[in-house]
All heavy atoms as a GROMACS GRO file, in nm:
protein
  625
    1MET      N    1   0.086  -0.117   0.000
    1MET     CA    2   0.000   0.000   0.000
    1MET      C    3   0.090   0.123   0.000
    1MET      O    4   0.162   0.148   0.096
    1MET     CB    5  -0.091  -0.005   0.123
    1MET     CG    6  -0.192   0.104   0.127
    1MET     SD    7  -0.333   0.060   0.229
    1MET     CE    8  -0.286   0.136   0.382
    2GLU      N    9   0.088   0.196  -0.105
    2GLU     CA   10   0.169   0.317  -0.119
    2GLU      C   11   0.121   0.426  -0.024
    2GLU      O   12   0.004   0.437   0.006
    2GLU     CB   13   0.161   0.369  -0.264
    2GLU     CG   14   0.215   0.273  -0.366
    2GLU     CD   15   0.366   0.273  -0.372
    2GLU    OE1   16   0.428   0.376  -0.341
    2GLU    OE2   17   0.422   0.167  -0.406
    3GLY      N   18   0.214   0.505   0.024
    3GLY     CA   19   0.180   0.619   0.107
    3GLY      C   20   0.143   0.584   0.250
    3GLY      O   21   0.084   0.667   0.318
    4VAL      N   22   0.176   0.465   0.296
    4VAL     CA   23   0.146   0.428   0.434
    4VAL      C   24   0.240   0.505   0.526
    4VAL      O   25   0.361   0.509   0.504
    4VAL     CB   26   0.165   0.276   0.456
    4VAL    CG1   27   0.160   0.242   0.603
    4VAL    CG2   28   0.060   0.198   0.380
    5LYS      N   29   0.186   0.568   0.626
    5LYS     CA   30   0.267   0.641   0.723
    5LYS      C   31   0.310   0.545   0.833
    5LYS      O   32   0.226   0.484   0.899
    5LYS     CB   33   0.186   0.755   0.784
    5LYS     CG   34   0.266   0.836   0.884
    5LYS     CD   35   0.181   0.943   0.949
    5LYS     CE   36   0.261   1.006   1.060
    5LYS     NZ   37   0.179   1.080   1.153
    6LEU      N   38   0.440   0.530   0.851
    6LEU     CA   39   0.493   0.440   0.954
    6LEU      C   40   0.487   0.507   1.090
    6LEU      O   41   0.512   0.626   1.103
    6LEU     CB   42   0.638   0.403   0.927
    6LEU     CG   43   0.662   0.299   0.820
    6LEU    CD1   44   0.812   0.273   0.806
    6LEU    CD2   45   0.592   0.170   0.854
    7SER      N   46   0.458   0.428   1.191
    7SER     CA   47   0.467   0.472   1.329
    7SER      C   48   0.589   0.405   1.389
    7SER      O   49   0.641   0.309   1.332
    7SER     CB   50   0.342   0.431   1.406
    7SER     OG   51   0.228   0.494   1.354
    8TYR      N   52   0.634   0.453   1.502
    8TYR     CA   53   0.752   0.397   1.565
    8TYR      C   54   0.724   0.365   1.711
    8TYR      O   55   0.644   0.432   1.776
    8TYR     CB   56   0.870   0.494   1.554
    8TYR     CG   57   0.911   0.513   1.410
    8TYR    CD1   58   0.858   0.616   1.334
    8TYR    CD2   59   0.997   0.423   1.349
    8TYR    CE1   60   0.892   0.632   1.201
    8TYR    CE2   61   1.030   0.438   1.215
    8TYR     CZ   62   0.978   0.542   1.142
    8TYR     OH   63   1.012   0.555   1.010
    9VAL      N   64   0.792   0.264   1.761
    9VAL     CA   65   0.779   0.224   1.900
    9VAL      C   66   0.833   0.337   1.987
    9VAL      O   67   0.935   0.398   1.954
    9VAL     CB   68   0.857   0.093   1.926
    9VAL    CG1   69   0.849   0.053   2.071
    9VAL    CG2   70   0.805  -0.018   1.836
   10LEU      N   71   0.767   0.363   2.098
   10LEU     CA   72   0.811   0.470   2.187
   10LEU      C   73   0.951   0.441   2.240
   10LEU      O   74   0.991   0.326   2.256
   10LEU     CB   75   0.713   0.485   2.304
   10LEU     CG   76   0.571   0.524   2.264
   10LEU    CD1   77   0.480   0.527   2.387
   10LEU    CD2   78   0.569   0.658   2.196
   11THR      N   79   1.022   0.544   2.268
   11THR     CA   80   1.162   0.548   2.309
   11THR      C   81   1.234   0.419   2.346
   11THR      O   82   1.317   0.373   2.272
   11THR     CB   83   1.179   0.645   2.428
   11THR    OG1   84   1.064   0.725   2.441
   11THR    CG2   85   1.296   0.733   2.404
   12VAL      N   86   1.205   0.358   2.456
   12VAL     CA   87   1.282   0.243   2.504
   12VAL      C   88   1.219   0.112   2.458
   12VAL      O   89   1.240   0.009   2.520
   12VAL     CB   90   1.292   0.248   2.659
   12VAL    CG1   91   1.381   0.137   2.712
   12VAL    CG2   92   1.341   0.382   2.706
   13LYS      N   93   1.145   0.115   2.354
   13LYS     CA   94   1.076  -0.002   2.304
   13LYS      C   95   0.992  -0.069   2.411
   13LYS      O   96   1.005  -0.186   2.438
   13LYS     CB   97   1.172  -0.100   2.238
   13LYS     CG   98   1.219  -0.056   2.104
   13LYS     CD   99   1.262  -0.170   2.018
   13LYS     CE  100   1.294  -0.117   1.882
   13LYS     NZ  101   1.320  -0.221   1.785
   14SER      N  102   0.909   0.011   2.472
   14SER     CA  103   0.812  -0.044   2.566
   14SER      C  104   0.687  -0.076   2.485
   14SER      O  105   0.608   0.012   2.452
   14SER     CB  106   0.778   0.057   2.675
   14SER     OG  107   0.671   0.007   2.752
   15TYR      N  108   0.674  -0.202   2.450
   15TYR     CA  109   0.562  -0.243   2.366
   15TYR      C  110   0.428  -0.222   2.436
   15TYR      O  111   0.332  -0.179   2.372
   15TYR     CB  112   0.580  -0.389   2.324
   15TYR     CG  113   0.707  -0.410   2.246
   15TYR    CD1  114   0.820  -0.463   2.305
   15TYR    CD2  115   0.714  -0.373   2.113
   15TYR    CE1  116   0.937  -0.480   2.234
   15TYR    CE2  117   0.831  -0.389   2.040
   15TYR     CZ  118   0.943  -0.443   2.101
   15TYR     OH  119   1.058  -0.459   2.030
   16ALA      N  120   0.421  -0.250   2.565
   16ALA     CA  121   0.296  -0.229   2.638
   16ALA      C  122   0.258  -0.081   2.639
   16ALA      O  123   0.142  -0.046   2.616
   16ALA     CB  124   0.307  -0.282   2.781
   17GLU      N  125   0.354   0.007   2.664
   17GLU     CA  126   0.325   0.152   2.664
   17GLU      C  127   0.288   0.199   2.524
   17GLU      O  128   0.201   0.285   2.508
   17GLU     CB  129   0.444   0.232   2.717
   17GLU     CG  130   0.461   0.220   2.867
   17GLU     CD  131   0.338   0.264   2.945
   17GLU    OE1  132   0.276   0.368   2.912
   17GLU    OE2  133   0.298   0.191   3.038
   18THR      N  134   0.351   0.143   2.423
   18THR     CA  135   0.316   0.178   2.286
   18THR      C  136   0.171   0.140   2.258
   18THR      O  137   0.095   0.220   2.205
   18THR     CB  138   0.410   0.107   2.186
   18THR    OG1  139   0.545   0.150   2.211
   18THR    CG2  140   0.374   0.140   2.042
   19LEU      N  141   0.131   0.020   2.297
   19LEU     CA  142  -0.008  -0.022   2.277
   19LEU      C  143  -0.105   0.062   2.360
   19LEU      O  144  -0.214   0.096   2.313
   19LEU     CB  145  -0.025  -0.171   2.310
   19LEU     CG  146   0.046  -0.267   2.215
   19LEU    CD1  147   0.028  -0.411   2.263
   19LEU    CD2  148  -0.004  -0.252   2.072
   20ARG      N  149  -0.067   0.098   2.481
   20ARG     CA  150  -0.154   0.183   2.565
   20ARG      C  151  -0.176   0.320   2.503
   20ARG      O  152  -0.276   0.386   2.534
   20ARG     CB  153  -0.094   0.199   2.705
   20ARG     CG  154  -0.116   0.082   2.795
   20ARG     CD  155  -0.073   0.115   2.938
   20ARG     NE  156  -0.072  -0.003   3.019
   20ARG     CZ  157   0.037  -0.070   3.056
   20ARG    NH1  158   0.156  -0.027   3.021
   20ARG    NH2  159   0.027  -0.179   3.129
   21SER      N  160  -0.086   0.365   2.418
   21SER     CA  161  -0.099   0.498   2.359
   21SER      C  162  -0.200   0.502   2.244
   21SER      O  163  -0.233   0.609   2.195
   21SER     CB  164   0.038   0.548   2.311
   21SER     OG  165   0.081   0.478   2.196
   22PHE      N  166  -0.251   0.387   2.202
   22PHE     CA  167  -0.351   0.381   2.095
   22PHE      C  168  -0.487   0.426   2.145
   22PHE      O  169  -0.531   0.387   2.253
   22PHE     CB  170  -0.369   0.236   2.046
   22PHE     CG  171  -0.267   0.187   1.947
   22PHE    CD1  172  -0.133   0.182   1.980
   22PHE    CD2  173  -0.307   0.144   1.823
   22PHE    CE1  174  -0.040   0.134   1.891
   22PHE    CE2  175  -0.215   0.095   1.732
   22PHE     CZ  176  -0.081   0.091   1.765
   23ALA      N  177  -0.558   0.502   2.064
   23ALA     CA  178  -0.698   0.533   2.090
   23ALA      C  179  -0.782   0.418   2.035
   23ALA      O  180  -0.739   0.349   1.942
   23ALA     CB  181  -0.737   0.664   2.021
   24VAL      N  182  -0.899   0.395   2.090
   24VAL     CA  183  -0.988   0.290   2.038
   24VAL      C  184  -1.018   0.321   1.891
   24VAL      O  185  -1.051   0.434   1.857
   24VAL     CB  186  -1.118   0.281   2.121
   24VAL    CG1  187  -1.214   0.182   2.057
   24VAL    CG2  188  -1.087   0.240   2.264
   25GLY      N  189  -1.002   0.221   1.805
   25GLY     CA  190  -1.026   0.238   1.662
   25GLY      C  191  -0.903   0.282   1.583
   25GLY      O  192  -0.906   0.282   1.461
   26GLU      N  193  -0.797   0.319   1.651
   26GLU     CA  194  -0.677   0.366   1.583
   26GLU      C  195  -0.597   0.250   1.525
   26GLU      O  196  -0.584   0.145   1.585
   26GLU     CB  197  -0.589   0.444   1.681
   26GLU     CG  198  -0.466   0.504   1.618
   26GLU     CD  199  -0.384   0.588   1.716
   26GLU    OE1  200  -0.418   0.593   1.836
   26GLU    OE2  201  -0.287   0.647   1.670
   27THR      N  202  -0.541   0.273   1.406
   27THR     CA  203  -0.456   0.175   1.339
   27THR      C  204  -0.321   0.240   1.312
   27THR      O  205  -0.314   0.356   1.270
   27THR     CB  206  -0.518   0.131   1.204
   27THR    OG1  207  -0.641   0.065   1.231
   27THR    CG2  208  -0.426   0.036   1.129
   28ARG      N  209  -0.215   0.163   1.337
   28ARG     CA  210  -0.079   0.209   1.307
   28ARG      C  211  -0.002   0.096   1.239
   28ARG      O  212  -0.034  -0.021   1.256
   28ARG     CB  213  -0.004   0.247   1.434
   28ARG     CG  214  -0.065   0.363   1.509
   28ARG     CD  215   0.020   0.399   1.629
   28ARG     NE  216  -0.053   0.484   1.722
   28ARG     CZ  217  -0.012   0.513   1.843
   28ARG    NH1  218   0.103   0.463   1.889
   28ARG    NH2  219  -0.081   0.590   1.921
   29PHE      N  220   0.099   0.135   1.164
   29PHE     CA  221   0.185   0.040   1.095
   29PHE      C  222   0.327   0.053   1.148
   29PHE      O  223   0.377   0.164   1.164
   29PHE     CB  224   0.188   0.070   0.944
   29PHE     CG  225   0.056   0.046   0.878
   29PHE    CD1  226  -0.042   0.144   0.876
   29PHE    CD2  227   0.030  -0.075   0.815
   29PHE    CE1  228  -0.164   0.122   0.813
   29PHE    CE2  229  -0.091  -0.099   0.752
   29PHE     CZ  230  -0.188   0.000   0.751
   30TYR      N  231   0.390  -0.060   1.175
   30TYR     CA  232   0.528  -0.064   1.224
   30TYR      C  233   0.610  -0.151   1.133
   30TYR      O  234   0.565  -0.258   1.090
   30TYR     CB  235   0.534  -0.121   1.366
   30TYR     CG  236   0.467  -0.032   1.468
   30TYR    CD1  237   0.332  -0.045   1.495
   30TYR    CD2  238   0.538   0.068   1.533
   30TYR    CE1  239   0.269   0.038   1.586
   30TYR    CE2  240   0.476   0.151   1.624
   30TYR     CZ  241   0.342   0.136   1.650
   30TYR     OH  242   0.280   0.219   1.740
   31GLU      N  243   0.731  -0.106   1.102
   31GLU     CA  244   0.825  -0.190   1.027
   31GLU      C  245   0.889  -0.284   1.128
   31GLU      O  246   0.943  -0.240   1.229
   31GLU     CB  247   0.931  -0.103   0.959
   31GLU     CG  248   1.010  -0.178   0.857
   31GLU     CD  249   1.085  -0.087   0.762
   31GLU    OE1  250   1.101   0.033   0.792
   31GLU    OE2  251   1.128  -0.137   0.658
   32LEU      N  252   0.878  -0.412   1.104
   32LEU     CA  253   0.927  -0.510   1.201
   32LEU      C  254   1.078  -0.523   1.195
   32LEU      O  255   1.136  -0.534   1.088
   32LEU     CB  256   0.862  -0.646   1.176
   32LEU     CG  257   0.713  -0.652   1.202
   32LEU    CD1  258   0.661  -0.791   1.171
   32LEU    CD2  259   0.682  -0.616   1.346
   33ALA      N  260   1.140  -0.519   1.311
   33ALA     CA  261   1.285  -0.536   1.322
   33ALA      C  262   1.314  -0.614   1.450
   33ALA      O  263   1.244  -0.597   1.551
   33ALA     CB  264   1.353  -0.400   1.328
   34HIS      N  265   1.412  -0.700   1.442
   34HIS     CA  266   1.460  -0.776   1.558
   34HIS      C  267   1.347  -0.852   1.628
   34HIS      O  268   1.284  -0.936   1.567
   34HIS     CB  269   1.535  -0.684   1.654
   34HIS     CG  270   1.636  -0.600   1.583
   34HIS    ND1  271   1.748  -0.652   1.521
   34HIS    CD2  272   1.641  -0.466   1.561
   34HIS    CE1  273   1.817  -0.554   1.464
   34HIS    NE2  274   1.755  -0.440   1.487
   35THR      N  275   1.319  -0.818   1.752
   35THR     CA  276   1.220  -0.893   1.831
   35THR      C  277   1.086  -0.819   1.844
   35THR      O  278   1.007  -0.850   1.932
   35THR     CB  279   1.276  -0.922   1.972
   35THR    OG1  280   1.303  -0.796   2.035
   35THR    CG2  281   1.402  -1.006   1.966
   36ASP      N  282   1.060  -0.724   1.756
   36ASP     CA  283   0.937  -0.645   1.765
   36ASP      C  284   0.812  -0.732   1.760
   36ASP      O  285   0.718  -0.712   1.836
   36ASP     CB  286   0.930  -0.542   1.652
   36ASP     CG  287   1.030  -0.428   1.669
   36ASP    OD1  288   1.082  -0.412   1.781
   36ASP    OD2  289   1.055  -0.358   1.570
   37TYR      N  290   0.810  -0.829   1.671
   37TYR     CA  291   0.691  -0.915   1.656
   37TYR      C  292   0.658  -0.984   1.788
   37TYR      O  293   0.546  -0.977   1.836
   37TYR     CB  294   0.717  -1.017   1.544
   37TYR     CG  295   0.600  -1.104   1.512
   37TYR    CD1  296   0.499  -1.058   1.428
   37TYR    CD2  297   0.589  -1.233   1.562
   37TYR    CE1  298   0.390  -1.138   1.395
   37TYR    CE2  299   0.480  -1.314   1.531
   37TYR     CZ  300   0.382  -1.265   1.447
   37TYR     OH  301   0.275  -1.345   1.416
   38THR      N  302   0.756  -1.047   1.848
   38THR     CA  303   0.737  -1.117   1.976
   38THR      C  304   0.702  -1.018   2.086
   38THR      O  305   0.614  -1.044   2.169
   38THR     CB  306   0.863  -1.196   2.014
   38THR    OG1  307   0.892  -1.286   1.907
   38THR    CG2  308   0.845  -1.272   2.142
   39GLY      N  309   0.769  -0.904   2.089
   39GLY     CA  310   0.744  -0.803   2.192
   39GLY      C  311   0.600  -0.753   2.190
   39GLY      O  312   0.536  -0.740   2.294
   40PHE      N  313   0.548  -0.724   2.069
   40PHE     CA  314   0.410  -0.679   2.058
   40PHE      C  315   0.312  -0.788   2.101
   40PHE      O  316   0.214  -0.760   2.169
   40PHE     CB  317   0.378  -0.633   1.917
   40PHE     CG  318   0.414  -0.489   1.889
   40PHE    CD1  319   0.503  -0.456   1.788
   40PHE    CD2  320   0.359  -0.386   1.964
   40PHE    CE1  321   0.535  -0.324   1.761
   40PHE    CE2  322   0.391  -0.253   1.938
   40PHE     CZ  323   0.480  -0.223   1.836
   41HIS      N  324   0.337  -0.910   2.060
   41HIS     CA  325   0.246  -1.019   2.098
   41HIS      C  326   0.244  -1.041   2.249
   41HIS      O  327   0.137  -1.059   2.309
   41HIS     CB  328   0.283  -1.149   2.026
   41HIS     CG  329   0.218  -1.160   1.892
   41HIS    ND1  330   0.089  -1.201   1.876
   41HIS    CD2  331   0.265  -1.132   1.768
   41HIS    CE1  332   0.059  -1.199   1.747
   41HIS    NE2  333   0.164  -1.158   1.680
   42ASN      N  334   0.360  -1.038   2.312
   42ASN     CA  335   0.366  -1.055   2.458
   42ASN      C  336   0.294  -0.941   2.530
   42ASN      O  337   0.221  -0.963   2.626
   42ASN     CB  338   0.511  -1.065   2.505
   42ASN     CG  339   0.576  -1.194   2.464
   42ASN    OD1  340   0.510  -1.293   2.434
   42ASN    ND2  341   0.709  -1.194   2.461
   43ALA      N  342   0.316  -0.818   2.482
   43ALA     CA  343   0.251  -0.702   2.544
   43ALA      C  344   0.099  -0.709   2.526
   43ALA      O  345   0.024  -0.681   2.620
   43ALA     CB  346   0.304  -0.573   2.483
   44ARG      N  347   0.054  -0.748   2.407
   44ARG     CA  348  -0.090  -0.759   2.384
   44ARG      C  349  -0.152  -0.861   2.479
   44ARG      O  350  -0.257  -0.837   2.538
   44ARG     CB  351  -0.118  -0.800   2.239
   44ARG     CG  352  -0.267  -0.825   2.215
   44ARG     CD  353  -0.300  -0.858   2.074
   44ARG     NE  354  -0.254  -0.991   2.037
   44ARG     CZ  355  -0.285  -1.050   1.923
   44ARG    NH1  356  -0.362  -0.989   1.834
   44ARG    NH2  357  -0.239  -1.170   1.896
   45LYS      N  358  -0.087  -0.976   2.497
   45LYS     CA  359  -0.139  -1.079   2.586
   45LYS      C  360  -0.149  -1.028   2.729
   45LYS      O  361  -0.251  -1.046   2.795
   45LYS     CB  362  -0.053  -1.204   2.582
   45LYS     CG  363  -0.099  -1.308   2.684
   45LYS     CD  364  -0.078  -1.447   2.637
   45LYS     CE  365  -0.119  -1.554   2.733
   45LYS     NZ  366  -0.231  -1.531   2.818
   46ARG      N  367  -0.044  -0.960   2.778
   46ARG     CA  368  -0.047  -0.906   2.914
   46ARG      C  369  -0.159  -0.805   2.931
   46ARG      O  370  -0.231  -0.805   3.031
   46ARG     CB  371   0.088  -0.843   2.950
   46ARG     CG  372   0.197  -0.944   2.978
   46ARG     CD  373   0.320  -0.880   3.040
   46ARG     NE  374   0.367  -0.762   2.972
   46ARG     CZ  375   0.456  -0.760   2.871
   46ARG    NH1  376   0.506  -0.873   2.827
   46ARG    NH2  377   0.493  -0.647   2.818
   47LEU      N  378  -0.175  -0.715   2.833
   47LEU     CA  379  -0.280  -0.612   2.843
   47LEU      C  380  -0.419  -0.674   2.835
   47LEU      O  381  -0.508  -0.637   2.911
   47LEU     CB  382  -0.262  -0.507   2.733
   47LEU     CG  383  -0.140  -0.417   2.747
   47LEU    CD1  384  -0.126  -0.327   2.625
   47LEU    CD2  385  -0.147  -0.334   2.874
   48GLN      N  386  -0.439  -0.768   2.746
   48GLN     CA  387  -0.570  -0.831   2.732
   48GLN      C  388  -0.603  -0.918   2.853
   48GLN      O  389  -0.718  -0.923   2.896
   48GLN     CB  390  -0.580  -0.910   2.602
   48GLN     CG  391  -0.584  -0.817   2.482
   48GLN     CD  392  -0.597  -0.884   2.346
   48GLN    OE1  393  -0.618  -0.813   2.250
   48GLN    NE2  394  -0.585  -1.013   2.336
   49ASP      N  395  -0.502  -0.985   2.910
   49ASP     CA  396  -0.524  -1.064   3.032
   49ASP      C  397  -0.567  -0.976   3.148
   49ASP      O  398  -0.644  -1.019   3.234
   49ASP     CB  399  -0.399  -1.143   3.070
   49ASP     CG  400  -0.374  -1.263   2.979
   49ASP    OD1  401  -0.461  -1.295   2.894
   49ASP    OD2  402  -0.265  -1.323   2.991
   50SER      N  403  -0.518  -0.853   3.151
   50SER     CA  404  -0.556  -0.761   3.259
   50SER      C  405  -0.678  -0.677   3.221
   50SER      O  406  -0.710  -0.580   3.288
   50SER     CB  407  -0.437  -0.670   3.295
   50SER     OG  408  -0.410  -0.581   3.188
   51LYS      N  409  -0.745  -0.715   3.112
   51LYS     CA  410  -0.867  -0.649   3.064
   51LYS      C  411  -0.843  -0.504   3.024
   51LYS      O  412  -0.926  -0.417   3.040
   51LYS     CB  413  -0.979  -0.654   3.170
   51LYS     CG  414  -1.009  -0.791   3.224
   51LYS     CD  415  -1.079  -0.876   3.122
   51LYS     CE  416  -1.126  -1.006   3.184
   51LYS     NZ  417  -1.070  -1.123   3.125
   52TRP      N  418  -0.722  -0.476   2.969
   52TRP     CA  419  -0.690  -0.341   2.923
   52TRP      C  420  -0.679  -0.341   2.770
   52TRP      O  421  -0.572  -0.356   2.715
   52TRP     CB  422  -0.559  -0.292   2.984
   52TRP     CG  423  -0.545  -0.144   2.973
   52TRP    CD1  424  -0.564  -0.055   3.074
   52TRP    CD2  425  -0.511  -0.068   2.858
   52TRP    NE1  426  -0.546   0.073   3.027
   52TRP    CE2  427  -0.513   0.068   2.894
   52TRP    CE3  428  -0.481  -0.099   2.728
   52TRP    CZ2  429  -0.486   0.171   2.805
   52TRP    CZ3  430  -0.454   0.004   2.638
   52TRP    CH2  431  -0.456   0.137   2.678
   53GLY      N  432  -0.789  -0.325   2.702
   53GLY     CA  433  -0.790  -0.310   2.557
   53GLY      C  434  -0.778  -0.441   2.480
   53GLY      O  435  -0.726  -0.540   2.529
   54LEU      N  436  -0.829  -0.437   2.357
   54LEU     CA  437  -0.817  -0.548   2.263
   54LEU      C  438  -0.752  -0.496   2.135
   54LEU      O  439  -0.782  -0.385   2.090
   54LEU     CB  440  -0.954  -0.607   2.230
   54LEU     CG  441  -1.028  -0.675   2.344
   54LEU    CD1  442  -1.168  -0.716   2.298
   54LEU    CD2  443  -0.951  -0.796   2.392
   55PHE      N  444  -0.664  -0.575   2.077
   55PHE     CA  445  -0.588  -0.535   1.960
   55PHE      C  446  -0.590  -0.644   1.855
   55PHE      O  447  -0.586  -0.762   1.890
   55PHE     CB  448  -0.442  -0.507   1.998
   55PHE     CG  449  -0.426  -0.398   2.100
   55PHE    CD1  450  -0.432  -0.428   2.235
   55PHE    CD2  451  -0.406  -0.267   2.061
   55PHE    CE1  452  -0.419  -0.328   2.330
   55PHE    CE2  453  -0.392  -0.167   2.155
   55PHE     CZ  454  -0.399  -0.197   2.290
   56THR      N  455  -0.595  -0.605   1.728
   56THR     CA  456  -0.579  -0.701   1.620
   56THR      C  457  -0.444  -0.673   1.553
   56THR      O  458  -0.403  -0.558   1.539
   56THR     CB  459  -0.690  -0.692   1.514
   56THR    OG1  460  -0.690  -0.562   1.457
   56THR    CG2  461  -0.826  -0.722   1.575
   57PHE      N  462  -0.378  -0.780   1.515
   57PHE     CA  463  -0.249  -0.771   1.448
   57PHE      C  464  -0.259  -0.840   1.313
   57PHE      O  465  -0.325  -0.944   1.302
   57PHE     CB  466  -0.141  -0.845   1.528
   57PHE     CG  467  -0.104  -0.784   1.661
   57PHE    CD1  468  -0.019  -0.853   1.746
   57PHE    CD2  469  -0.150  -0.662   1.702
   57PHE    CE1  470   0.018  -0.801   1.868
   57PHE    CE2  471  -0.114  -0.608   1.825
   57PHE     CZ  472  -0.030  -0.678   1.908
   58GLU      N  473  -0.194  -0.785   1.213
   58GLU     CA  474  -0.184  -0.855   1.085
   58GLU      C  475  -0.059  -0.810   1.011
   58GLU      O  476  -0.015  -0.695   1.024
   58GLU     CB  477  -0.309  -0.838   1.000
   58GLU     CG  478  -0.337  -0.699   0.952
   58GLU     CD  479  -0.467  -0.690   0.872
   58GLU    OE1  480  -0.573  -0.691   0.934
   58GLU    OE2  481  -0.459  -0.682   0.747
   59LYS      N  482  -0.002  -0.902   0.935
   59LYS     CA  483   0.114  -0.869   0.853
   59LYS      C  484   0.065  -0.789   0.734
   59LYS      O  485  -0.045  -0.809   0.682
   59LYS     CB  486   0.183  -0.996   0.806
   59LYS     CG  487   0.249  -1.072   0.917
   59LYS     CD  488   0.312  -1.198   0.864
   59LYS     CE  489   0.367  -1.280   0.979
   59LYS     NZ  490   0.414  -1.411   0.937
   60HIS      N  491   0.149  -0.697   0.689
   60HIS     CA  492   0.114  -0.609   0.578
   60HIS      C  493   0.240  -0.584   0.498
   60HIS      O  494   0.347  -0.564   0.556
   60HIS     CB  495   0.056  -0.480   0.635
   60HIS     CG  496   0.005  -0.386   0.532
   60HIS    ND1  497  -0.120  -0.397   0.478
   60HIS    CD2  498   0.063  -0.280   0.473
   60HIS    CE1  499  -0.137  -0.301   0.390
   60HIS    NE2  500  -0.026  -0.228   0.386
   61TYR      N  501   0.230  -0.584   0.367
   61TYR     CA  502   0.347  -0.559   0.283
   61TYR      C  503   0.328  -0.431   0.204
   61TYR      O  504   0.223  -0.410   0.143
   61TYR     CB  505   0.371  -0.678   0.189
   61TYR     CG  506   0.403  -0.804   0.265
   61TYR    CD1  507   0.304  -0.893   0.301
   61TYR    CD2  508   0.534  -0.829   0.306
   61TYR    CE1  509   0.334  -1.008   0.375
   61TYR    CE2  510   0.565  -0.942   0.380
   61TYR     CZ  511   0.464  -1.031   0.413
   61TYR     OH  512   0.494  -1.142   0.487
   62ASP      N  513   0.428  -0.346   0.207
   62ASP     CA  514   0.428  -0.218   0.136
   62ASP      C  515   0.555  -0.216   0.053
   62ASP      O  516   0.664  -0.197   0.108
   62ASP     CB  517   0.425  -0.103   0.236
   62ASP     CG  518   0.429   0.033   0.170
   62ASP    OD1  519   0.395   0.043   0.051
   62ASP    OD2  520   0.468   0.130   0.237
   63SER      N  521   0.543  -0.238  -0.077
   63SER     CA  522   0.660  -0.249  -0.166
   63SER      C  523   0.752  -0.359  -0.114
   63SER      O  524   0.714  -0.473  -0.110
   63SER     CB  525   0.733  -0.115  -0.178
   63SER     OG  526   0.645  -0.016  -0.223
   64GLU      N  527   0.870  -0.321  -0.070
   64GLU     CA  528   0.969  -0.417  -0.022
   64GLU      C  529   0.968  -0.435   0.130
   64GLU      O  530   1.040  -0.516   0.183
   64GLU     CB  531   1.109  -0.372  -0.065
   64GLU     CG  532   1.127  -0.364  -0.215
   64GLU     CD  533   1.116  -0.500  -0.282
   64GLU    OE1  534   1.174  -0.597  -0.229
   64GLU    OE2  535   1.048  -0.510  -0.385
   65ARG      N  536   0.888  -0.357   0.198
   65ARG     CA  537   0.890  -0.360   0.345
   65ARG      C  538   0.786  -0.455   0.401
   65ARG      O  539   0.675  -0.463   0.352
   65ARG     CB  540   0.863  -0.220   0.401
   65ARG     CG  541   0.965  -0.118   0.358
   65ARG     CD  542   0.936   0.017   0.416
   65ARG     NE  543   0.805   0.064   0.371
   65ARG     CZ  544   0.751   0.179   0.407
   65ARG    NH1  545   0.816   0.260   0.487
   65ARG    NH2  546   0.633   0.216   0.364
   66LYS      N  547   0.824  -0.526   0.508
   66LYS     CA  548   0.730  -0.609   0.582
   66LYS      C  549   0.683  -0.526   0.701
   66LYS      O  550   0.761  -0.488   0.786
   66LYS     CB  551   0.796  -0.737   0.633
   66LYS     CG  552   0.695  -0.831   0.697
   66LYS     CD  553   0.751  -0.947   0.774
   66LYS     CE  554   0.863  -1.021   0.712
   66LYS     NZ  555   0.906  -1.138   0.793
   67LEU      N  556   0.553  -0.499   0.703
   67LEU     CA  557   0.496  -0.415   0.808
   67LEU      C  558   0.402  -0.497   0.897
   67LEU      O  559   0.356  -0.603   0.859
   67LEU     CB  560   0.418  -0.299   0.746
   67LEU     CG  561   0.494  -0.211   0.648
   67LEU    CD1  562   0.401  -0.107   0.588
   67LEU    CD2  563   0.613  -0.146   0.713
   68PHE      N  564   0.378  -0.442   1.013
   68PHE     CA  565   0.289  -0.503   1.110
   68PHE      C  566   0.178  -0.401   1.134
   68PHE      O  567   0.204  -0.289   1.178
   68PHE     CB  568   0.369  -0.529   1.237
   68PHE     CG  569   0.309  -0.628   1.330
   68PHE    CD1  570   0.254  -0.746   1.285
   68PHE    CD2  571   0.313  -0.607   1.467
   68PHE    CE1  572   0.201  -0.839   1.373
   68PHE    CE2  573   0.261  -0.699   1.555
   68PHE     CZ  574   0.205  -0.816   1.508
   69LYS      N  575   0.056  -0.438   1.102
   69LYS     CA  576  -0.059  -0.349   1.118
   69LYS      C  577  -0.126  -0.382   1.252
   69LYS      O  578  -0.164  -0.496   1.276
   69LYS     CB  579  -0.158  -0.371   1.004
   69LYS     CG  580  -0.282  -0.286   1.012
   69LYS     CD  581  -0.373  -0.318   0.894
   69LYS     CE  582  -0.503  -0.242   0.903
   69LYS     NZ  583  -0.594  -0.279   0.794
   70ILE      N  584  -0.138  -0.281   1.337
   70ILE     CA  585  -0.199  -0.298   1.468
   70ILE      C  586  -0.318  -0.204   1.480
   70ILE      O  587  -0.306  -0.085   1.452
   70ILE     CB  588  -0.099  -0.268   1.582
   70ILE    CG1  589   0.024  -0.358   1.570
   70ILE    CG2  590  -0.166  -0.283   1.718
   70ILE    CD1  591   0.134  -0.324   1.669
   71THR      N  592  -0.431  -0.260   1.522
   71THR     CA  593  -0.552  -0.180   1.544
   71THR      C  594  -0.603  -0.208   1.685
   71THR      O  595  -0.611  -0.322   1.726
   71THR     CB  596  -0.662  -0.217   1.442
   71THR    OG1  597  -0.611  -0.198   1.310
   71THR    CG2  598  -0.787  -0.133   1.462
   72ARG      N  599  -0.636  -0.100   1.756
   72ARG     CA  600  -0.700  -0.118   1.887
   72ARG      C  601  -0.850  -0.125   1.862
   72ARG      O  602  -0.910  -0.029   1.812
   72ARG     CB  603  -0.666  -0.005   1.983
   72ARG     CG  604  -0.735  -0.027   2.117
   72ARG     CD  605  -0.691   0.068   2.222
   72ARG     NE  606  -0.770   0.045   2.344
   72ARG     CZ  607  -0.780   0.131   2.442
   72ARG    NH1  608  -0.715   0.246   2.437
   72ARG    NH2  609  -0.853   0.103   2.546
   73THR      N  610  -0.911  -0.237   1.897
   73THR     CA  611  -1.053  -0.257   1.868
   73THR      C  612  -1.144  -0.227   1.987
   73THR      O  613  -1.264  -0.209   1.972
   73THR     CB  614  -1.079  -0.401   1.821
   73THR    OG1  615  -1.033  -0.491   1.919
   73THR    CG2  616  -1.009  -0.427   1.688
   74GLU      N  617  -1.087  -0.224   2.106
   74GLU     CA  618  -1.168  -0.199   2.226
   74GLU      C  619  -1.081  -0.144   2.335
   74GLU      O  620  -0.965  -0.174   2.346
   74GLU     CB  621  -1.229  -0.331   2.272
   74GLU     CG  622  -1.336  -0.318   2.375
   74GLU     CD  623  -1.396  -0.454   2.408
   74GLU    OE1  624  -1.443  -0.521   2.315
   74GLU    OE2  625  -1.392  -0.493   2.526
   0.00000   0.00000   0.00000
């Protein structure tokens, strides 16, 4: 998808804090690097287990980049 605006993980790569910064209904795209995929999944599980928001994740490709699309659904 051309023209996708990338978002970035907050400063110290706090995946839980990054997810907490989403508004309900907001979607962001992240370029996956290193352990980002695992970090986001672990943070989502911890937040959902504590009943703090629901998120959907999906892989997304933009030209040559592998992106991770995250949407806060609740």
